[in-house]
C-alpha positions as CSV (number, residue, x, y, z in Angstrom):
1,M,0.0,0.0,0.0
2,P,2.7,2.6,0.8
3,T,4.1,2.4,-2.8
4,L,0.8,3.1,-4.5
5,P,0.9,6.9,-4.1
6,N,4.3,6.9,-5.8
7,V,3.0,5.6,-9.1
8,P,1.2,8.8,-10.1
9,R,4.3,10.8,-9.1
10,R,6.6,8.7,-11.4
11,K,4.2,9.1,-14.2
12,S,4.0,12.8,-13.6
13,G,7.8,13.1,-13.6
14,L,8.1,11.2,-16.8
15,L,5.5,13.2,-18.4
16,T,7.2,16.4,-17.3
17,L,10.5,15.2,-18.8
18,I,8.8,14.6,-22.2
19,I,7.2,18.0,-22.1
20,I,10.5,19.7,-21.3
21,A,12.2,17.9,-24.3
22,L,9.4,19.0,-26.6
23,I,9.6,22.6,-25.4
24,I,13.4,22.6,-26.0
25,A,12.9,21.2,-29.5
26,A,10.2,23.7,-30.1
27,F,12.5,26.5,-28.8
28,F,15.2,25.7,-31.3
29,M,12.7,25.5,-34.1
30,I,11.1,28.8,-33.2
31,N,14.5,30.4,-32.7
32,N,15.6,29.4,-36.1
33,A,12.3,30.3,-37.7
34,G,12.3,33.6,-36.0
35,K,15.4,34.9,-37.6
36,S,15.1,37.3,-40.5
37,P,15.3,35.5,-43.9
38,S,18.6,36.0,-45.7
39,K,19.7,35.3,-49.3
40,E,22.7,33.2,-50.2
41,I,25.2,34.7,-52.6
42,S,28.5,33.6,-54.1
43,L,31.9,34.7,-52.9
44,S,32.5,36.8,-56.0
45,V,29.3,38.8,-55.4
46,F,30.4,39.2,-51.8
47,I,33.7,40.7,-52.9
48,E,31.9,43.0,-55.3
49,K,29.7,44.3,-52.3
50,V,32.9,44.8,-50.3
51,E,34.6,46.8,-53.0
52,A,31.5,48.9,-53.6
53,G,31.4,49.9,-49.9
54,N,27.9,48.5,-49.3
55,I,28.9,46.4,-46.3
56,H,27.4,47.4,-42.9
57,Q,28.4,44.3,-40.9
58,I,30.2,41.0,-41.5
59,T,29.9,38.1,-39.0
60,V,31.9,34.9,-39.5
61,A,30.5,31.9,-37.7
62,D,32.6,28.8,-38.6
63,N,32.4,28.4,-42.4
64,K,29.4,30.7,-42.8
65,I,29.7,34.4,-43.6
66,N,26.7,36.5,-42.6
67,I,26.5,39.8,-44.3
68,E,24.4,42.8,-43.5
69,L,24.3,45.6,-46.1
70,V,23.9,49.3,-45.6
71,D,20.3,49.2,-46.7
72,G,19.5,46.6,-44.0
73,S,19.2,43.5,-46.3
74,K,20.9,40.3,-45.1
75,L,23.0,37.9,-47.2
76,F,25.2,35.0,-46.5
77,T,27.9,32.9,-48.2
78,Y,30.3,30.1,-47.3
79,K,34.1,29.9,-47.2
80,E,36.4,27.0,-47.3
81,T,37.3,25.2,-44.1
82,G,40.7,26.4,-42.7
83,S,40.8,29.7,-44.6
84,S,40.2,33.0,-42.8
85,I,38.0,35.8,-44.0
86,Y,41.1,38.1,-44.4
87,E,42.9,35.5,-46.6
88,I,39.9,35.3,-48.9
89,L,39.7,39.1,-49.1
90,E,43.4,39.4,-49.8
91,K,43.4,36.7,-52.5
92,S,40.4,38.4,-54.1
93,G,42.4,41.7,-54.5
94,V,40.8,43.7,-51.8
95,D,43.4,46.3,-50.6
96,K,44.5,46.4,-47.0
97,E,43.0,49.9,-46.3
98,T,39.5,48.7,-47.3
99,M,40.0,45.5,-45.3
100,S,40.9,47.5,-42.2
101,K,37.7,49.6,-42.4
102,L,35.4,46.5,-42.7
103,P,33.4,45.8,-39.5
104,I,34.2,42.1,-39.2
105,T,33.2,39.9,-36.2
106,I,34.5,36.4,-35.6
107,E,32.1,34.2,-33.5
108,D,33.5,31.2,-31.5
109,T,30.8,28.5,-32.3
110,E,32.7,25.4,-31.3
111,G,31.4,25.0,-27.8
112,G,27.8,26.1,-28.5
113,K,27.6,24.1,-31.7
114,F,28.7,21.0,-29.9
115,W,26.0,21.2,-27.2
116,T,23.3,22.3,-29.6
117,D,24.0,19.4,-32.0
118,L,24.2,17.0,-29.1
119,L,20.9,18.2,-27.6
120,I,19.1,18.1,-31.0
121,G,20.5,14.7,-31.6
122,L,19.4,13.3,-28.3
123,I,15.8,14.7,-28.3
124,P,14.4,11.9,-30.6
125,F,16.0,9.3,-28.5
126,L,14.7,10.9,-25.3
127,L,11.2,10.9,-26.7
128,I,11.4,7.2,-27.8
129,I,12.8,6.2,-24.4
130,G,10.1,8.3,-22.6
131,F,7.4,6.7,-24.7
132,F,8.5,3.1,-23.9
133,V,8.8,3.9,-20.2
134,F,5.3,5.4,-20.2
135,M,3.9,2.3,-21.9
136,M,5.6,0.1,-19.4
137,R,4.2,2.1,-16.5
138,S,0.7,2.0,-18.0
139,A,1.0,-1.8,-18.5
140,Q,2.1,-2.2,-14.9
141,S,-0.8,-0.1,-13.7
142,S,-3.2,-2.1,-15.8
143,N,-1.8,-5.3,-14.3
144,N,-2.2,-3.9,-10.8
145,Q,-5.8,-3.1,-11.6
146,A,-6.3,-6.6,-13.0
147,M,-4.9,-8.1,-9.9
148,S,-7.3,-6.0,-7.8
149,F,-10.3,-6.8,-10.0
150,G,-11.6,-9.3,-7.6
151,K,-11.3,-7.0,-4.6
152,S,-14.4,-5.8,-2.8
153,R,-15.7,-2.4,-3.8
154,A,-17.3,-1.8,-0.4
155,K,-16.9,1.6,1.1
156,L,-15.9,1.7,4.8
157,Y,-17.4,4.3,7.1
158,D,-15.3,4.3,10.2
159,K,-16.9,4.5,13.6
160,G,-15.1,7.8,14.3
161,K,-16.6,9.4,11.2
162,Q,-20.1,7.8,11.5
163,K,-22.5,10.5,12.5
164,T,-25.9,9.0,11.6
165,T,-27.9,7.9,14.6
166,F,-31.5,7.0,15.3
167,E,-32.3,10.7,16.0
168,D,-31.7,11.3,12.3
169,V,-34.3,8.7,11.4
170,A,-38.0,9.5,11.8
171,G,-41.2,7.9,10.8
172,C,-40.3,4.2,11.2
173,D,-40.4,3.6,15.0
174,E,-41.3,-0.1,14.7
175,A,-38.4,-0.7,12.4
176,K,-36.1,1.1,14.8
177,D,-37.3,-1.0,17.7
178,E,-36.4,-4.1,15.8
179,L,-32.9,-2.9,15.1
180,I,-32.2,-1.7,18.7
181,E,-31.6,-5.3,19.6
182,V,-28.9,-5.5,17.0
183,V,-27.3,-2.4,18.4
184,D,-27.5,-3.7,21.9
185,F,-25.8,-7.0,20.9
186,L,-22.9,-5.2,19.1
187,K,-22.4,-3.1,22.3
188,N,-23.0,-5.8,24.9
189,P,-22.5,-9.2,23.2
190,E,-21.6,-11.0,26.5
191,K,-25.0,-10.2,27.9
192,Y,-26.6,-12.4,25.2
193,R,-24.0,-15.1,25.1
194,A,-24.4,-15.6,28.9
195,I,-27.9,-16.9,28.5
196,G,-27.3,-18.8,25.3
197,A,-28.9,-16.3,22.9
198,K,-27.8,-15.9,19.4
199,I,-28.2,-12.6,17.6
200,P,-29.5,-12.9,14.0
201,K,-26.7,-13.1,11.5
202,G,-28.6,-11.1,9.0
203,V,-31.4,-8.5,8.9
204,M,-33.4,-7.9,5.7
205,L,-34.9,-4.4,5.4
206,V,-37.9,-4.5,3.1
207,G,-39.8,-1.4,1.9
208,A,-40.6,0.8,-1.0
209,P,-37.9,3.0,-2.5
210,G,-37.2,6.1,-0.5
211,T,-38.6,4.9,2.8
212,G,-35.2,5.1,4.6
213,K,-33.7,1.6,4.5
214,T,-30.2,2.7,3.8
215,L,-30.5,5.5,6.4
216,L,-31.7,2.9,9.0
217,A,-28.6,0.7,8.4
218,R,-26.2,3.6,8.8
219,A,-28.0,4.6,12.0
220,V,-27.5,1.1,13.4
221,A,-23.8,1.4,12.7
222,G,-23.7,4.9,14.2
223,E,-25.5,3.8,17.4
224,A,-23.3,0.8,17.8
225,E,-20.2,2.8,17.0
226,V,-18.7,0.1,14.8
227,P,-17.3,0.1,11.2
228,F,-19.9,0.1,8.5
229,F,-19.2,-1.6,5.1
230,N,-21.6,-0.3,2.4
231,I,-21.9,-1.9,-1.0
232,S,-24.6,-2.3,-3.7
233,G,-25.6,-5.7,-5.0
234,S,-24.8,-4.6,-8.5
235,E,-21.2,-4.0,-7.6
236,F,-20.6,-7.7,-7.1
237,V,-21.5,-8.8,-10.6
238,E,-19.2,-8.3,-13.6
239,M,-19.0,-9.9,-17.0
240,F,-16.1,-12.0,-16.0
241,V,-16.8,-15.3,-14.4
242,G,-15.8,-15.7,-10.7
243,V,-15.3,-11.9,-10.0
244,G,-18.5,-11.6,-8.0
245,A,-17.7,-14.6,-5.8
246,S,-14.1,-13.2,-5.3
247,R,-15.4,-9.8,-4.2
248,V,-17.8,-11.5,-1.7
249,R,-14.9,-13.4,-0.2
250,D,-12.8,-10.3,0.0
251,L,-15.7,-8.3,1.6
252,F,-16.3,-10.8,4.3
253,T,-12.6,-11.3,5.0
254,K,-12.3,-7.5,5.6
255,A,-15.5,-7.6,7.8
256,K,-14.1,-10.3,10.0
257,R,-10.8,-8.4,10.3
258,N,-12.7,-5.3,11.5
259,A,-15.2,-7.1,13.7
260,P,-17.5,-6.1,15.4
261,C,-18.9,-4.4,12.3
262,I,-21.9,-4.2,10.0
263,V,-22.0,-5.2,6.3
264,F,-24.7,-3.5,4.4
265,I,-25.7,-4.8,1.0
266,D,-28.1,-2.4,-0.7
267,E,-30.4,-3.7,-3.5
268,I,-29.6,-7.3,-2.7
269,D,-32.1,-8.4,-5.3
270,A,-29.5,-7.7,-8.0
271,V,-27.7,-10.8,-6.9
272,G,-30.2,-12.5,-4.6
273,R,-32.9,-13.4,-7.2
274,H,-34.4,-16.9,-7.3
275,R,-31.8,-19.3,-8.7
276,G,-32.6,-21.3,-11.8
277,A,-34.9,-18.8,-13.3
278,G,-32.7,-17.6,-16.1
279,M,-32.4,-18.9,-19.7
280,G,-28.8,-20.0,-19.3
281,G,-29.6,-23.1,-17.2
282,G,-29.3,-21.3,-13.9
283,H,-25.5,-21.4,-13.6
284,D,-24.5,-17.9,-14.3
285,E,-22.2,-15.4,-12.7
286,R,-25.0,-13.9,-10.6
287,E,-25.9,-17.3,-9.1
288,Q,-22.2,-18.0,-8.2
289,T,-22.1,-14.7,-6.4
290,L,-25.3,-15.6,-4.4
291,N,-23.9,-19.0,-3.6
292,Q,-20.8,-17.4,-2.2
293,I,-22.9,-15.0,0.0
294,L,-24.8,-18.0,1.4
295,T,-21.5,-19.8,2.1
296,E,-19.9,-16.9,3.8
297,M,-22.9,-16.3,6.1
298,D,-23.0,-20.0,7.0
299,G,-19.3,-19.8,7.8
300,F,-19.7,-17.1,10.5
301,E,-18.5,-18.3,13.9
302,T,-20.5,-17.6,17.0
303,G,-18.2,-14.9,18.3
304,T,-17.6,-13.2,14.9
305,N,-19.8,-10.2,15.7
306,V,-20.4,-9.4,12.0
307,I,-24.0,-8.6,11.2
308,V,-25.2,-8.4,7.6
309,I,-27.9,-6.0,6.8
310,A,-29.5,-6.1,3.4
311,A,-32.2,-3.9,1.7
312,T,-34.6,-4.6,-1.1
313,N,-37.9,-3.4,-2.5
314,R,-38.6,-6.7,-4.2
315,P,-38.7,-9.4,-1.5
316,D,-41.0,-11.5,-3.6
317,I,-38.1,-12.4,-6.1
318,L,-35.5,-13.3,-3.5
319,D,-34.2,-16.8,-3.3
320,P,-35.7,-18.7,-0.3
321,A,-32.2,-19.8,0.8
322,L,-31.4,-16.2,1.7
323,L,-34.4,-15.9,4.0
324,R,-34.0,-19.2,5.9
325,P,-33.0,-19.1,9.6
326,G,-29.2,-18.8,10.0
327,R,-28.9,-16.3,7.2
328,F,-31.3,-13.4,7.1
329,D,-33.1,-14.5,10.2
330,R,-35.1,-11.3,10.7
331,R,-37.2,-9.3,8.2
332,V,-37.9,-5.7,9.1
333,V,-40.6,-4.0,7.1
334,V,-40.0,-0.2,6.5
335,D,-43.5,1.0,5.7
336,M,-44.7,4.1,3.9
337,P,-44.9,6.9,6.5
338,D,-48.4,7.7,7.9
339,L,-49.6,11.2,9.0
340,K,-47.7,11.1,12.3
341,A,-44.5,9.7,10.7
342,R,-44.6,12.4,7.9
343,E,-44.8,15.1,10.5
344,A,-41.8,13.7,12.3
345,I,-39.8,13.4,9.1
346,L,-40.7,17.0,8.3
347,K,-39.3,18.1,11.6
348,V,-36.0,16.3,10.9
349,H,-35.6,17.8,7.5
350,G,-36.8,21.3,8.6
351,R,-34.6,21.6,11.7
352,N,-31.7,23.1,9.9
353,K,-33.9,25.4,7.7
354,P,-35.3,28.8,8.6
355,L,-39.0,28.0,8.7
356,A,-41.5,30.9,9.1
357,K,-43.4,31.0,12.4
358,N,-46.8,30.3,10.8
359,V,-45.6,27.1,9.1
360,D,-47.8,24.2,10.3
361,L,-45.9,21.0,9.8
362,K,-49.0,18.9,10.7
363,K,-51.0,20.6,8.0
364,I,-48.2,20.0,5.5
365,A,-48.1,16.3,6.6
366,K,-51.8,16.1,5.8
367,G,-51.2,17.5,2.3
368,T,-48.5,14.9,1.5
369,P,-50.2,11.5,1.6
370,G,-48.2,8.8,-0.2
371,F,-44.9,10.7,0.3
372,T,-41.8,8.7,1.3
373,G,-39.0,10.1,3.5
374,A,-37.0,10.8,0.3
375,D,-40.0,12.7,-1.2
376,I,-40.3,14.8,2.0
377,E,-36.6,15.6,1.9
378,N,-36.9,16.6,-1.7
379,L,-40.0,18.7,-0.9
380,M,-38.1,20.7,1.8
381,N,-35.1,21.1,-0.4
382,E,-37.3,22.4,-3.2
383,A,-38.9,24.9,-0.8
384,A,-35.5,26.1,0.3
385,I,-34.4,26.6,-3.3
386,L,-37.6,28.5,-4.1
387,T,-37.1,30.7,-1.0
388,A,-33.5,31.5,-2.0
389,K,-34.5,32.2,-5.6
390,T,-37.0,34.8,-4.4
391,N,-34.5,36.4,-2.0
392,K,-36.6,35.6,1.1
393,K,-35.0,34.9,4.4
394,T,-37.5,32.3,5.7
395,I,-39.4,29.4,4.2
396,G,-43.1,30.1,4.2
397,N,-46.3,28.2,3.5
398,H,-46.4,29.5,0.0
399,E,-43.0,28.1,-0.9
400,I,-43.9,24.7,0.6
401,E,-47.3,24.6,-1.2
402,K,-45.6,25.4,-4.5
403,S,-43.0,22.7,-3.8
404,I,-45.6,20.1,-3.0
405,E,-47.3,20.9,-6.3
406,K,-44.0,20.6,-8.1
407,V,-43.2,17.2,-6.6
408,V,-46.7,15.8,-7.1
409,M,-47.7,17.2,-10.4
410,G,-44.4,18.3,-11.9
411,P,-43.1,21.8,-12.7
412,E,-45.3,24.4,-14.5
413,K,-44.7,24.6,-18.2
414,K,-45.5,28.3,-18.8
415,S,-43.9,28.1,-22.2
416,R,-46.6,25.7,-23.4
417,I,-49.3,28.1,-24.6
418,L,-52.7,26.6,-25.5
419,N,-54.9,28.1,-28.1
420,K,-58.4,29.3,-27.2
421,E,-60.1,26.1,-28.2
422,E,-57.6,23.8,-26.5
423,K,-57.8,25.9,-23.3
424,K,-61.6,25.7,-23.3
425,I,-61.6,21.9,-23.9
426,T,-59.0,21.4,-21.1
427,A,-61.0,23.6,-18.7
428,Y,-64.2,21.6,-19.2
429,H,-62.2,18.3,-19.0
430,E,-60.7,19.2,-15.6
431,V,-64.0,20.6,-14.2
432,G,-65.7,17.3,-15.3
433,H,-63.2,15.4,-13.1
434,A,-63.7,17.8,-10.2
435,V,-67.5,18.0,-10.2
436,V,-68.0,14.2,-10.5
437,G,-65.4,13.6,-7.8
438,H,-67.1,16.1,-5.5
439,V,-70.5,14.7,-5.9
440,L,-69.6,11.1,-5.3
441,P,-68.8,10.2,-1.6
442,G,-66.1,7.7,-2.4
443,C,-63.7,10.2,-4.0
444,D,-61.3,12.3,-2.1
445,P,-62.0,16.1,-1.7
446,V,-60.9,18.4,-4.5
447,H,-57.8,20.3,-3.6
448,K,-57.1,22.3,-6.7
449,I,-58.0,22.6,-10.4
450,S,-55.5,24.0,-12.9
451,I,-55.2,24.4,-16.6
452,I,-51.6,25.3,-16.4
453,S,-49.6,22.6,-18.1
454,R,-47.5,20.4,-15.9
455,G,-45.3,17.6,-17.1
456,M,-47.1,15.8,-19.9
457,A,-50.6,17.0,-18.8
458,L,-52.3,20.1,-20.2
459,G,-54.3,20.4,-17.0
460,V,-54.5,18.9,-13.5
461,T,-57.3,18.1,-11.0
462,W,-55.7,17.4,-7.6
463,F,-57.7,15.3,-5.1
464,L,-56.3,15.2,-1.6
465,P,-57.5,12.6,1.0
466,E,-58.4,13.8,4.4
467,E,-56.7,10.9,6.1
468,D,-54.6,7.9,5.3
469,T,-56.4,4.8,4.3
470,H,-55.1,1.2,3.9
471,L,-58.2,-0.5,2.6
472,N,-60.4,0.3,-0.4
473,A,-64.0,-0.8,-0.8
474,K,-65.7,-1.7,-4.1
475,S,-67.9,1.4,-3.9
476,K,-64.8,3.6,-3.7
477,F,-63.3,2.0,-6.8
478,E,-66.7,2.6,-8.6
479,D,-66.7,6.3,-7.6
480,E,-63.1,6.8,-8.6
481,L,-63.9,5.2,-12.0
482,C,-66.7,7.8,-12.5
483,S,-64.3,10.6,-11.6
484,L,-61.6,9.4,-14.0
485,L,-64.3,9.3,-16.8
486,G,-65.5,12.8,-15.9
487,G,-63.2,14.5,-18.3
488,Y,-63.9,12.1,-21.1
489,T,-67.7,12.4,-20.6
490,C,-67.5,16.2,-20.4
491,E,-65.8,16.4,-23.8
492,E,-68.4,14.0,-25.2
493,I,-71.4,16.1,-23.9
494,F,-70.2,19.6,-24.4
495,F,-68.2,19.3,-27.6
496,G,-69.7,16.2,-29.3
497,E,-66.4,14.4,-29.7
498,M,-63.5,13.2,-27.6
499,T,-59.8,14.3,-27.7
500,T,-56.6,12.5,-26.9
501,G,-56.4,14.3,-23.6
502,A,-58.3,11.5,-21.9
503,S,-55.9,8.7,-22.8
504,N,-54.2,8.6,-19.4
505,D,-57.5,8.7,-17.5
506,L,-58.8,5.8,-19.6
507,E,-55.7,3.8,-18.9
508,K,-56.0,4.3,-15.2
509,A,-59.8,3.4,-15.3
510,T,-59.1,0.3,-17.3
511,K,-56.4,-0.8,-14.9
512,I,-58.7,-0.3,-11.9
513,A,-61.6,-2.2,-13.5
514,R,-59.3,-5.1,-14.5
515,N,-57.9,-5.3,-11.0
516,M,-61.4,-5.4,-9.6
517,V,-62.0,-8.5,-11.7
518,T,-58.7,-10.3,-11.6
519,K,-57.2,-9.4,-8.2
520,Y,-59.9,-8.2,-5.8
521,G,-62.8,-10.6,-6.5
522,M,-65.2,-7.7,-7.1
523,S,-67.1,-9.1,-10.0
524,D,-69.5,-11.9,-11.0
525,L,-66.6,-14.3,-11.3
526,G,-66.4,-14.4,-7.6
527,P,-63.4,-14.6,-5.1
528,I,-60.9,-15.8,-7.6
529,I,-57.5,-14.3,-8.6
530,F,-56.6,-14.7,-12.2
531,G,-52.9,-14.6,-13.1
532,D,-49.9,-14.9,-10.9
533,S,-47.7,-11.8,-10.9
534,N,-45.2,-13.1,-8.4
535,D,-43.5,-15.4,-10.9
536,E,-41.9,-12.6,-12.9
537,I,-38.4,-13.5,-11.7
538,F,-35.8,-13.2,-14.3
539,L,-37.4,-13.0,-17.7
540,G,-39.4,-10.2,-19.1
541,R,-42.7,-9.2,-17.6
542,D,-44.8,-10.9,-20.3
543,F,-42.7,-14.1,-20.3
544,G,-42.7,-14.4,-16.6
545,H,-46.4,-13.9,-16.1
546,I,-48.2,-17.2,-15.7
547,K,-51.6,-17.3,-17.3
548,N,-53.4,-19.7,-15.0
549,Y,-56.8,-19.4,-16.6
550,S,-58.5,-20.5,-19.9
551,E,-59.3,-18.6,-23.0
552,E,-62.9,-18.7,-22.0
553,S,-62.1,-17.1,-18.7
554,A,-60.0,-14.4,-20.4
555,A,-63.0,-13.6,-22.7
556,K,-65.2,-13.4,-19.6
557,I,-62.7,-11.1,-17.8
558,D,-62.6,-8.7,-20.8
559,E,-66.4,-8.8,-20.9
560,L,-66.7,-7.9,-17.2
561,V,-64.1,-5.2,-17.4
562,K,-66.1,-3.6,-20.3
563,K,-69.3,-4.0,-18.3
564,I,-67.8,-2.1,-15.3
565,I,-66.5,0.7,-17.5
566,D,-69.8,1.0,-19.4
567,K,-71.7,1.2,-16.1
568,S,-69.4,3.9,-14.8
569,H,-69.6,5.8,-18.0
570,K,-73.4,5.8,-17.9
571,R,-73.4,6.9,-14.3
572,T,-70.9,9.7,-15.1
573,K,-73.2,11.0,-17.9
574,E,-76.1,11.3,-15.5
575,I,-74.0,13.4,-13.1
576,I,-72.5,15.6,-15.9
577,T,-76.0,16.2,-17.3
578,K,-77.4,17.1,-13.9
579,Y,-74.7,19.7,-13.2
580,K,-74.3,20.9,-16.7
581,S,-75.0,24.6,-16.0
582,L,-72.7,24.6,-12.9
583,I,-69.9,23.0,-15.0
584,V,-70.2,25.9,-17.5
585,T,-70.0,28.5,-14.8
586,I,-66.9,26.9,-13.2
587,A,-65.2,26.2,-16.5
588,D,-65.6,29.9,-17.6
589,E,-64.1,31.0,-14.3
590,L,-61.3,28.5,-14.7
591,I,-60.5,29.8,-18.2
592,K,-60.1,33.3,-16.7
593,K,-58.2,32.5,-13.5
594,E,-56.4,29.3,-14.8
595,T,-56.4,27.9,-11.2
596,I,-59.2,27.3,-8.7
597,N,-58.4,26.2,-5.1
598,A,-60.6,24.0,-2.8
599,D,-62.4,26.9,-1.0
600,E,-63.3,28.6,-4.3
601,F,-64.6,25.4,-5.7
602,K,-66.8,24.6,-2.7
603,K,-68.5,28.0,-3.0
604,Y,-70.1,27.1,-6.3
605,F,-71.9,24.2,-4.7
606,A,-72.9,26.2,-1.7
607,V,-74.6,28.7,-4.1
608,A,-76.2,25.9,-6.2
């Protein structure tokens, strides 16, 4: 290890040497090129210039005679080796008086010429040698990389630098309670060994993306004050056979060396998928990596004090061998945060931000159903960015509200300008959603209607639930179907034709209706589930989906789905027709204002 930092220095020194040689060569080239151009003449012409008195300066450098005339022009000629300039002038008939008046300078070029020639001659050799040395260094470095190819890519967070604790984690109290036992074992292992208890070798964190699984694992390491090895499941697998298994061995070797410690494998489903599900006969690099993980976890001694924590959002596709006792003994579910949990998460992400005094975190929590911890963190960050952008000192309700809209519905696209007809159709479409949803008891209350383009949508109707729900009744699905078809039906009644704007609504409606038939048993087919979605292991979605019903059943399913949609469509028509005049009033107002909030929307029904 101590020699590794020297490799870049050697390469830098060699590169510097090559650059210096190139600069010197360029200097000589520029120096020679920078001299004023001169014309070569014969000795006889030179003598004529001398006799005519046109000579300003004569410089003799070895065998070369450089001549500068009175008019500033430059010439040169050559003399024989061994003869002096005076002998040549004398033999040519130039009298001694003229010779004595000539400004002749004799340059000693022997020393300079020697070093110049030597340097110019060595430069090509230096460049060749430098090139070969550079290539050898590169090859050596590549060899070192190849030798370390099978080394673990895990990042080590030392206990001295680990700052994350359970105070930084909010909204998952049950999960924290489960992990406190792990922390206590790492701190006081003898307490458990004294009564013969064995701490779980592995803990599997299961939950949707963004619920805080990685944060929980780091908090465990921070609370226990032990080293924390962090690696993603995808970092094990390479195209070369055996690399993944080698990296697993290296990781667990390092972990045992640093025990007590925690090994955290994020997205373990990348290597922990059900074996034998691929097209290649089941013996691929991914499965070899998984086998090595299983072997290493089995090889833990009782007193090793190495705990493996893994995280996944796809527990259904994991190999059963991973989840058996002795490996990942404990499964900790990290749920989506409820109202109380969201408020706690808001407090964590808002404690280092200047919130206005009138900001009600409980109210914000009510307005963010379905938000994960990561969503809430993003929400508060967006609010802080908007506050800074508007040069405000504190984050207020307005900034938070705008940030919620941005996270839920996407940013406003003010550059997308609708023409008059499109704006009108969009307004009636969104009001249709809102009115039908307001009338039917199974739909959530209307929070906002907008015809400002967001994302791919030309307009948005935002329904906001009053409380978190975990179960949905058949009547709720039927009401939601009517609300989804409200825009489509409004276009049909008021304009006599439908537009492409309802495509997303129809897609959602069809999916709900099909799930009612095939998953929830809410049809004439009875309490039967059609299709098994848990077998989509390794192949594509269509290949992995098992069709466990006949063609006759498939036709019956399609018939019932259409029946549900048709029934909802008929019901929606009745509501739209009943509130036709009110829809016109609200739509006209929406066209003018572009946005109608919940209080403004309710006033129309109070008057009606």
